[in-house]
Backbone as a printed PyTorch tensor [residue, N CA C, xyz], in Angstrom:
tensor([[[ 10.7640, -12.0930,   4.5430],
         [ 11.0500, -12.8760,   3.3680],
         [  9.8950, -12.7390,   2.3630]],

        [[ 10.2150, -12.4960,   1.1170],
         [  9.2170, -12.3320,   0.0650],
         [  8.7730, -13.7010,  -0.4270]],

        [[  7.4620, -13.9250,  -0.4170],
         [  6.9070, -15.1900,  -0.8920],
         [  6.4660, -15.1110,  -2.3380]],

        [[  6.0410, -13.9350,  -2.7370],
         [  5.4370, -13.7910,  -4.0730],
         [  5.6010, -12.3410,  -4.5370]],

        [[  6.0010, -12.1550,  -5.7620],
         [  6.0620, -10.8320,  -6.3910],
         [  5.5550, -10.9670,  -7.8100]],

        [[  4.6850, -10.0520,  -8.1890],
         [  4.1490, -10.0840,  -9.5540],
         [  3.9370,  -8.6610, -10.0440]],

        [[  4.3530,  -8.4230, -11.2580],
         [  4.1860,  -7.1200, -11.8910],
         [  3.3660,  -7.3350, -13.1590]],

        [[  2.1790,  -6.7580, -13.1940],
         [  1.2880,  -6.9090, -14.3390],
         [  1.1560,  -5.5750, -15.0580]],

        [[  1.4710,  -5.5760, -16.3410],
         [  1.3290,  -4.3790, -17.1620],
         [  0.3380,  -4.6710, -18.2690]],

        [[ -0.6330,  -3.7870, -18.4190],
         [ -1.6520,  -3.9520, -19.4520],
         [ -1.4090,  -2.9490, -20.5770]],

        [[ -0.9060,  -3.4550, -21.6770],
         [ -0.6760,  -2.5990, -22.8480],
         [ -2.0110,  -2.1080, -23.3970]],

        [[ -3.0620,  -2.9260, -23.2720],
         [ -4.3880,  -2.5260, -23.7480],
         [ -4.8800,  -1.2840, -23.0130]],

        [[ -4.6180,  -1.2150, -21.7110],
         [ -5.0230,  -0.0430, -20.9290],
         [ -4.3000,   1.1960, -21.4260]],

        [[ -2.9990,   1.0730, -21.6550],
         [ -2.2370,   2.2190, -22.1620],
         [ -2.7730,   2.6760, -23.5040]],

        [[ -3.0700,   1.7320, -24.3860],
         [ -3.5690,   2.0960, -25.7120],
         [ -4.9210,   2.7990, -25.6390]],

        [[ -5.7990,   2.3310, -24.7610],
         [ -7.1070,   2.9780, -24.6100],
         [ -6.9380,   4.4110, -24.1250]],

        [[ -6.1010,   4.6030, -23.1080],
         [ -5.8600,   5.9520, -22.6010],
         [ -5.2500,   6.8480, -23.6770]],

        [[ -4.2890,   6.3210, -24.4220],
         [ -3.6220,   7.1360, -25.4370],
         [ -4.5580,   7.4940, -26.5860]],

        [[ -5.4250,   6.5700, -26.9930],
         [ -6.4080,   6.8760, -28.0350],
         [ -7.3420,   7.9760, -27.5490]],

        [[ -7.7530,   7.8900, -26.2890],
         [ -8.5980,   8.9270, -25.6970],
         [ -7.8730,  10.2760, -25.6820]],

        [[ -6.6050,  10.2750, -25.3120],
         [ -5.8380,  11.5250, -25.2610],
         [ -5.7060,  12.1530, -26.6370]],

        [[ -5.4240,  11.3440, -27.6290],
         [ -5.3000,  11.8650, -28.9960],
         [ -6.6390,  12.4240, -29.4740]],

        [[ -7.7340,  11.7450, -29.1510],
         [ -9.0620,  12.2320, -29.5440],
         [ -9.3730,  13.5710, -28.8900]],

        [[ -9.0520,  13.7130, -27.6190],
         [ -9.2980,  14.9820, -26.9270],
         [ -8.4210,  16.0820, -27.5040]],

        [[ -7.1430,  15.7670, -27.7050],
         [ -6.2270,  16.7700, -28.2570],
         [ -6.6340,  17.1720, -29.6720]],

        [[ -7.1240,  16.2310, -30.4650],
         [ -7.5500,  16.5470, -31.8320],
         [ -8.8520,  17.3390, -31.8400]],

        [[ -9.6740,  17.1720, -30.7960],
         [-10.9630,  17.8670, -30.7390],
         [-10.8280,  19.3360, -30.3580]],

        [[ -9.7050,  19.7290, -29.7600],
         [ -9.5390,  21.1180, -29.3050],
         [ -9.7120,  22.1180, -30.4500]],

        [[ -9.0690,  21.9440, -31.6000],
         [ -9.2810,  22.9240, -32.6780],
         [-10.7390,  22.9860, -33.1560]],

        [[-11.4190,  21.8480, -33.1900],
         [-12.8170,  21.8320, -33.6130],
         [-13.7040,  22.5450, -32.6060]],

        [[-13.4030,  22.3940, -31.3320],
         [-14.1630,  23.0970, -30.3070],
         [-13.9610,  24.6000, -30.4020]],

        [[-12.7580,  25.0180, -30.7390],
         [-12.4690,  26.4440, -30.8940],
         [-13.2940,  27.0220, -32.0390]],

        [[-13.3360,  26.3140, -33.1570],
         [-14.1100,  26.7810, -34.3140],
         [-15.6020,  26.7690, -33.9960]],

        [[-16.0760,  25.7310, -33.3480],
         [-17.5040,  25.5970, -33.0560],
         [-17.9910,  26.6490, -32.0660]],

        [[-17.1700,  27.0010, -31.1020],
         [-17.5830,  27.9840, -30.1010],
         [-17.2600,  29.4070, -30.5170]],

        [[-16.4130,  29.5630, -31.5130],
         [-16.0550,  30.9010, -31.9850],
         [-15.1020,  31.6280, -31.0560]],

        [[-14.4790,  30.9280, -30.1450],
         [-13.5420,  31.5770, -29.2260],
         [-12.1650,  31.6840, -29.8670]],

        [[-11.2730,  32.3270, -29.1540],
         [ -9.9060,  32.4730, -29.6550],
         [ -9.2650,  31.0980, -29.7820]],

        [[ -8.3690,  30.9260, -30.7180],
         [ -7.6790,  29.6290, -30.8350],
         [ -6.8660,  29.3370, -29.5730]],

        [[ -6.9900,  28.1210, -29.1180],
         [ -6.2250,  27.7110, -27.9380],
         [ -4.7670,  27.5350, -28.3340]],

        [[ -3.8700,  27.8990, -27.4490],
         [ -2.4610,  27.6930, -27.7810],
         [ -2.1610,  26.2040, -27.9500]],

        [[ -1.1300,  25.9190, -28.6640],
         [ -0.7440,  24.5390, -28.9440],
         [ -0.3900,  23.7750, -27.6610]],

        [[ -0.0620,  24.5170, -26.6070],
         [  0.3030,  23.8680, -25.3510],
         [ -0.8680,  23.1350, -24.7080]],

        [[ -2.0980,  23.5560, -24.9860],
         [ -3.2630,  22.9030, -24.3670],
         [ -3.3820,  21.4510, -24.8170]],

        [[ -3.4400,  21.1610, -26.1300],
         [ -3.5260,  19.7410, -26.5040],
         [ -2.2750,  18.9480, -26.1360]],

        [[ -1.1180,  19.5830, -26.1860],
         [  0.1110,  18.8890, -25.7930],
         [  0.0700,  18.5730, -24.2970]],

        [[ -0.4120,  19.5080, -23.4990],
         [ -0.5490,  19.2840, -22.0610],
         [ -1.4970,  18.1410, -21.7600]],

        [[ -2.6130,  18.0900, -22.4960],
         [ -3.5710,  16.9920, -22.3170],
         [ -2.9060,  15.6610, -22.6410]],

        [[ -2.1760,  15.6110, -23.7350],
         [ -1.4970,  14.3750, -24.1260],
         [ -0.4900,  13.9300, -23.0660]],

        [[  0.2790,  14.8590, -22.5390],
         [  1.2960,  14.5250, -21.5450],
         [  0.6530,  13.9960, -20.2600]],

        [[ -0.3880,  14.6730, -19.7850],
         [ -1.0550,  14.2500, -18.5430],
         [ -1.6940,  12.8760, -18.7060]],

        [[ -2.3950,  12.6730, -19.8020],
         [ -3.0630,  11.3800, -20.0090],
         [ -2.0390,  10.2760, -20.2520]],

        [[ -0.9590,  10.5770, -20.9540],
         [  0.0730,   9.5620, -21.1890],
         [  0.7170,   9.1400, -19.8660]],

        [[  1.0410,  10.1030, -19.0190],
         [  1.6460,   9.7740, -17.7150],
         [  0.6820,   8.9600, -16.8620]],

        [[ -0.5820,   9.3570, -16.8520],
         [ -1.5940,   8.6290, -16.0860],
         [ -1.7460,   7.2050, -16.6020]],

        [[ -1.7570,   7.0440, -17.9070],
         [ -1.9400,   5.7060, -18.4690],
         [ -0.7590,   4.8000, -18.1550]],

        [[  0.4340,   5.3370, -18.1710],
         [  1.6070,   4.5150, -17.8520],
         [  1.5750,   4.0950, -16.3890]],

        [[  1.2460,   5.0250, -15.4970],
         [  1.2390,   4.7230, -14.0610],
         [  0.1530,   3.7010, -13.7090]],

        [[ -1.0790,   3.9090, -14.2000],
         [ -2.1950,   3.0640, -13.7900],
         [ -2.3980,   1.8280, -14.6540]],

        [[ -1.4640,   1.5480, -15.5510],
         [ -1.5720,   0.3160, -16.3230],
         [ -0.5980,  -0.7500, -15.8240]],

        [[  0.1130,  -0.4570, -14.7430],
         [  1.0300,  -1.4270, -14.1490],
         [  0.7160,  -1.5810, -12.6670]],

        [[  0.4230,  -2.8030, -12.2520],
         [  0.1220,  -3.1110, -10.8580],
         [  1.1860,  -4.0630, -10.3320]],

        [[  1.7470,  -3.7160,  -9.1730],
         [  2.7960,  -4.5230,  -8.5610],
         [  2.2620,  -5.0820,  -7.2400]],

        [[  2.3150,  -6.4070,  -7.0920],
         [  1.8200,  -7.0810,  -5.8850],
         [  2.9780,  -7.8440,  -5.2610]],

        [[  3.1120,  -7.7010,  -3.9490],
         [  4.1560,  -8.4200,  -3.2160],
         [  3.5620,  -9.0040,  -1.9360]],

        [[  3.7870, -10.2840,  -1.7280],
         [  3.3140, -10.9650,  -0.5240],
         [  4.5400, -11.4040,   0.2670]],

        [[  4.5940, -10.9900,   1.5300],
         [  5.6720, -11.4150,   2.4190],
         [  5.0610, -12.2190,   3.5650]],

        [[  5.9080, -12.6440,   4.4920],
         [  5.4110, -13.3790,   5.6590],
         [  4.5630, -12.4860,   6.5590]],

        [[  4.7740, -11.1840,   6.4800],
         [  4.1140, -10.2540,   7.3900],
         [  2.9840,  -9.4580,   6.7640]],

        [[  3.0550,  -9.1800,   5.4580],
         [  2.0720,  -8.2750,   4.8580],
         [  1.8710,  -8.5400,   3.3700]],

        [[  0.8330,  -7.9200,   2.8590],
         [  0.5660,  -7.8890,   1.4210],
         [  0.6950,  -6.4300,   1.0240]],

        [[  1.5160,  -6.1660,   0.0230],
         [  1.6900,  -4.8030,  -0.4700],
         [  1.3620,  -4.7950,  -1.9520]],

        [[  0.6390,  -3.7740,  -2.3700],
         [  0.3050,  -3.6460,  -3.7770],
         [  0.1000,  -2.1730,  -4.1040]],

        [[  0.3650,  -1.8440,  -5.3420],
         [  0.2030,  -0.4690,  -5.7830],
         [  0.5720,  -0.3600,  -7.2450]],

        [[  0.3800,   0.8190,  -7.7610],
         [  0.6700,   1.0570,  -9.1680],
         [  2.1210,   1.5050,  -9.3330]],

        [[  2.5120,   1.7430, -10.5550],
         [  3.8850,   2.1040, -10.8840],
         [  4.3350,   3.3230, -10.0860]],

        [[  5.6130,   3.3720,  -9.7470],
         [  6.2370,   4.4540,  -8.9690],
         [  5.6300,   4.5870,  -7.5770]],

        [[  4.9960,   3.5230,  -7.0740],
         [  4.4270,   3.5520,  -5.7330],
         [  3.1260,   4.3160,  -5.6220]],

        [[  2.4930,   4.6140,  -6.7340],
         [  1.2290,   5.3570,  -6.7090],
         [  0.1490,   4.5240,  -6.0230]],

        [[ -0.5200,   5.1140,  -5.0580],
         [ -1.6380,   4.5100,  -4.3340],
         [ -1.2470,   3.1710,  -3.7160]],

        [[ -0.0600,   3.0990,  -3.1960],
         [  0.4580,   1.8590,  -2.6020],
         [ -0.2800,   1.5480,  -1.3050]],

        [[ -0.6230,   0.2770,  -1.1150],
         [ -1.3240,  -0.1840,   0.0980],
         [ -0.4850,  -1.2400,   0.7970]],

        [[ -0.5720,  -1.2520,   2.1120],
         [  0.1270,  -2.2230,   2.9480],
         [ -0.9160,  -2.8140,   3.8890]],

        [[ -1.1580,  -4.1080,   3.7670],
         [ -2.1320,  -4.7770,   4.6340],
         [ -1.4070,  -5.8790,   5.3990]],

        [[ -1.3440,  -5.7710,   6.7270],
         [ -0.7180,  -6.8370,   7.5160],
         [ -1.4800,  -8.1540,   7.3490]],

        [[ -0.7520,  -9.2520,   7.2940],
         [ -1.3810, -10.5710,   7.1120],
         [ -2.3330, -10.9040,   8.2630]],

        [[ -2.0650, -10.3520,   9.4410],
         [ -2.9100, -10.6310,  10.6110],
         [ -4.3120, -10.0350,  10.4560]],

        [[ -4.4710,  -9.0460,   9.5810],
         [ -5.7850,  -8.4310,   9.3590],
         [ -6.6220,  -9.1790,   8.3260]],

        [[ -6.0210, -10.1200,   7.6000],
         [ -6.7340, -10.8530,   6.5530],
         [ -7.4240, -12.0620,   7.1660]],

        [[ -8.7400, -12.0970,   7.0550],
         [ -9.5380, -13.1900,   7.6110],
         [ -9.6870, -14.3240,   6.6090]],

        [[ -9.9230, -13.9620,   5.3440],
         [-10.1950, -14.9650,   4.3100],
         [ -9.7240, -14.4500,   2.9550]],

        [[ -9.2740, -15.3370,   2.0920],
         [ -8.9300, -14.9900,   0.7100],
         [ -9.6760, -15.9380,  -0.2140]],

        [[-10.1010, -15.4130,  -1.3410],
         [-10.7950, -16.2670,  -2.3170],
         [-10.6360, -15.6750,  -3.7080]],

        [[-10.8610, -16.5230,  -4.6780],
         [-10.7890, -16.1030,  -6.0750],
         [-12.0140, -15.2560,  -6.3930]],

        [[-11.8310, -14.2430,  -7.2290],
         [-12.9130, -13.3350,  -7.5790],
         [-12.7810, -12.9600,  -9.0550]],

        [[-13.6820, -12.1180,  -9.4870],
         [-13.6470, -11.6410, -10.8720],
         [-14.0390, -10.1680, -10.8800]],

        [[-13.3300,  -9.3800, -11.6690],
         [-13.6430,  -7.9570, -11.8210],
         [-14.1670,  -7.7300, -13.2300]],

        [[-15.4060,  -7.2980, -13.3290],
         [-16.0120,  -7.0270, -14.6270],
         [-15.5390,  -5.6980, -15.1990]],

        [[-15.9030,  -5.4380, -16.4120],
         [-15.4730,  -4.2050, -17.0860],
         [-15.9780,  -2.9640, -16.3600]],

        [[-17.1120,  -3.0740, -15.6420],
         [-17.6940,  -1.9130, -14.9650],
         [-16.8550,  -1.4420, -13.7780]],

        [[-15.8750,  -2.2420, -13.3360],
         [-14.9840,  -1.8020, -12.2720],
         [-14.0160,  -0.7420, -12.7720]],

        [[-13.8470,  -0.6610, -14.0960],
         [-12.9490,   0.3490, -14.6530],
         [-11.4890,  -0.0280, -14.4760]],

        [[-10.6540,   0.9980, -14.4700],
         [ -9.2110,   0.8060, -14.3700],
         [ -8.6860,   1.7600, -13.3060]],

        [[ -7.7370,   1.2940, -12.5130],
         [ -7.1760,   2.1210, -11.4500],
         [ -7.6410,   1.6240, -10.0930]],

        [[ -7.6330,   2.5090,  -9.1120],
         [ -8.0890,   2.1640,  -7.7640],
         [ -9.5360,   2.6050,  -7.6360]],

        [[-10.3870,   1.7040,  -7.2080],
         [-11.8200,   1.9890,  -7.0490],
         [-12.1800,   1.8400,  -5.5830]],

        [[-12.6740,   2.9240,  -5.0050],
         [-13.0450,   2.9260,  -3.5960],
         [-14.5580,   2.9090,  -3.4720]],

        [[-15.0790,   1.9300,  -2.7380],
         [-16.5020,   1.8260,  -2.4800],
         [-16.7650,   1.9240,  -0.9980]],

        [[-18.0140,   1.7310,  -0.6180],
         [-18.3970,   1.8530,   0.7840],
         [-17.6470,   0.8670,   1.6660]],

        [[-17.6020,  -0.3920,   1.2500],
         [-16.9300,  -1.4190,   2.0440],
         [-15.8410,  -2.1550,   1.2680]],

        [[-15.5460,  -1.6930,   0.0670],
         [-14.5810,  -2.4200,  -0.7500],
         [-13.6330,  -1.4750,  -1.4840]],

        [[-12.4650,  -1.9840,  -1.7780],
         [-11.4660,  -1.2770,  -2.5720],
         [-11.0160,  -2.2610,  -3.6450]],

        [[-10.8330,  -1.7740,  -4.8630],
         [-10.3520,  -2.6390,  -5.9450],
         [ -9.1960,  -1.9540,  -6.6620]],

        [[ -8.1710,  -2.7160,  -6.9340],
         [ -7.0350,  -2.2530,  -7.7260],
         [ -7.0670,  -3.0420,  -9.0310]],

        [[ -7.2590,  -2.3420, -10.1490],
         [ -7.5100,  -3.0060, -11.4250],
         [ -6.6650,  -2.3710, -12.5350]],

        [[ -5.9940,  -3.1990, -13.3460],
         [ -5.3540,  -2.7040, -14.5600],
         [ -6.0710,  -3.2130, -15.8090]],

        [[ -6.8640,  -4.2560, -15.6440],
         [ -7.6740,  -4.7610, -16.7510],
         [ -8.7140,  -5.7050, -16.1550]],

        [[ -9.9590,  -5.6870, -16.6330],
         [-10.9820,  -6.5810, -16.0940],
         [-10.5790,  -8.0510, -16.2310]],

        [[-11.0470,  -8.8510, -15.2970],
         [-10.7440, -10.2790, -15.3630],
         [-10.5680, -10.8640, -13.9800]],

        [[ -9.7020, -11.8750, -13.8550],
         [ -9.5370, -12.5590, -12.5800],
         [ -8.9860, -11.6300, -11.5060]],

        [[ -9.3380, -11.9500, -10.2660],
         [ -8.8760, -11.1600,  -9.1290],
         [ -8.8270, -12.0510,  -7.9020]],

        [[ -8.2330, -11.5120,  -6.8460],
         [ -8.2230, -12.1840,  -5.5550],
         [ -8.8960, -11.2500,  -4.5630]],

        [[ -9.8320, -11.8000,  -3.8150],
         [-10.5870, -11.0410,  -2.8300],
         [-10.0050, -11.2900,  -1.4460]],

        [[ -9.6620, -10.1990,  -0.7540],
         [ -9.1880, -10.2860,   0.6270],
         [-10.2970,  -9.7680,   1.5260]],

        [[-10.7380, -10.5740,   2.4740],
         [-11.7240, -10.1420,   3.4520],
         [-10.9470,  -9.7900,   4.7190]],

        [[-11.0830,  -8.5450,   5.1790],
         [-10.3270,  -8.0680,   6.3330],
         [-11.1220,  -8.2200,   7.6250]],

        [[-10.4310,  -8.1660,   8.7430],
         [-11.0540,  -8.3460,  10.0520],
         [-12.0850,  -7.2610,  10.3520]],

        [[-11.9220,  -6.0750,   9.7840],
         [-12.8700,  -4.9800,  10.0380],
         [-14.1050,  -5.0380,   9.1370]],

        [[-14.2280,  -6.0870,   8.3230],
         [-15.3950,  -6.2490,   7.4600],
         [-15.2170,  -5.7020,   6.0520]],

        [[-14.1760,  -4.9340,   5.8320],
         [-13.9300,  -4.3990,   4.4900],
         [-13.3340,  -5.4790,   3.5950]],

        [[-13.4550,  -5.2800,   2.2840],
         [-12.8680,  -6.2150,   1.3290],
         [-11.9520,  -5.4610,   0.3770]],

        [[-10.9500,  -6.1630,  -0.1070],
         [ -9.9990,  -5.6050,  -1.0710],
         [ -9.9030,  -6.5880,  -2.2160]],

        [[-10.0960,  -6.0850,  -3.4300],
         [ -9.9440,  -6.9270,  -4.6210],
         [ -8.6920,  -6.4860,  -5.3560]],

        [[ -7.8400,  -7.4600,  -5.6630],
         [ -6.6190,  -7.1850,  -6.4070],
         [ -6.7480,  -7.8830,  -7.7510]],

        [[ -6.8950,  -7.1130,  -8.8110],
         [ -6.9780,  -7.6820, -10.1490],
         [ -5.6090,  -8.1780, -10.5760]],

        [[ -5.5650,  -9.3850, -11.1210],
         [ -4.2820,  -9.9550, -11.5250],
         [ -4.4820, -10.9950, -12.6150]],

        [[ -3.4940, -11.1280, -13.4600],
         [ -3.5360, -12.1790, -14.4780],
         [ -2.8800, -13.4590, -13.9580]],

        [[ -2.4830, -13.4490, -12.6810],
         [ -1.8350, -14.5900, -12.0460],
         [ -2.5530, -14.9140, -10.7330]],

        [[ -3.8840, -15.0270, -10.7820],
         [ -4.7030, -15.1710,  -9.5810],
         [ -4.3830, -16.4480,  -8.8020]],

        [[ -4.1340, -17.5440,  -9.4800],
         [ -3.8720, -18.8090,  -8.7850],
         [ -2.6010, -18.7300,  -7.9380]],

        [[ -1.5390, -18.1600,  -8.4800],
         [ -0.2810, -18.0550,  -7.7340],
         [ -0.4210, -17.0830,  -6.5690]],

        [[ -1.1280, -15.9810,  -6.7650],
         [ -1.3450, -15.0230,  -5.6760],
         [ -2.1810, -15.6670,  -4.5720]],

        [[ -3.2120, -16.3700,  -4.9520],
         [ -4.0630, -17.0590,  -3.9800],
         [ -3.2530, -18.0960,  -3.1920]],

        [[ -2.4130, -18.8390,  -3.8890],
         [ -1.5840, -19.8540,  -3.2150],
         [ -0.6120, -19.1930,  -2.2320]],

        [[ -0.0260, -18.0710,  -2.6130],
         [  0.9130, -17.3740,  -1.7270],
         [  0.2060, -16.8330,  -0.4940]],

        [[ -1.0220, -16.3930,  -0.6590],
         [ -1.7920, -15.8460,   0.4740],
         [ -2.3030, -16.9410,   1.3960]],

        [[ -2.5500, -18.1250,   0.8820],
         [ -3.1070, -19.2090,   1.6970],
         [ -2.0390, -19.9640,   2.4700]],

        [[ -0.7760, -19.7830,   2.1460],
         [  0.2950, -20.4760,   2.8690],
         [  0.3940, -19.9920,   4.2870]]])
């Protein structure tokens, strides 16, 4: 039985990625002139735009689901989806993810963070000593669902 489902999409994340993609694609002709190399085909900047646009759409949406048995979370289309059994969770608490955590899935020595935008998060402490941070704009409801 599903206790909690939340889908968070950050339009700001998409806009940042898209501005970056346009800047890179616009810089290609200038780089060609500056280096004196042959002009790059038009497919190069278009390819950059397509790859960055797809990446921004996928990693700007985080889906979290809490059931009686497990916590599942991942990005759009099931990208980097994680399944953590509830029996492995020792403690849950409110947390915060600063801007330095970036966007996407961040893997550290003892911690993993799933972030679509800096701000509130929920920290899961696992039985093996590792921690998982789930960035969410609905931290109170997620925390309540996990504590039941």
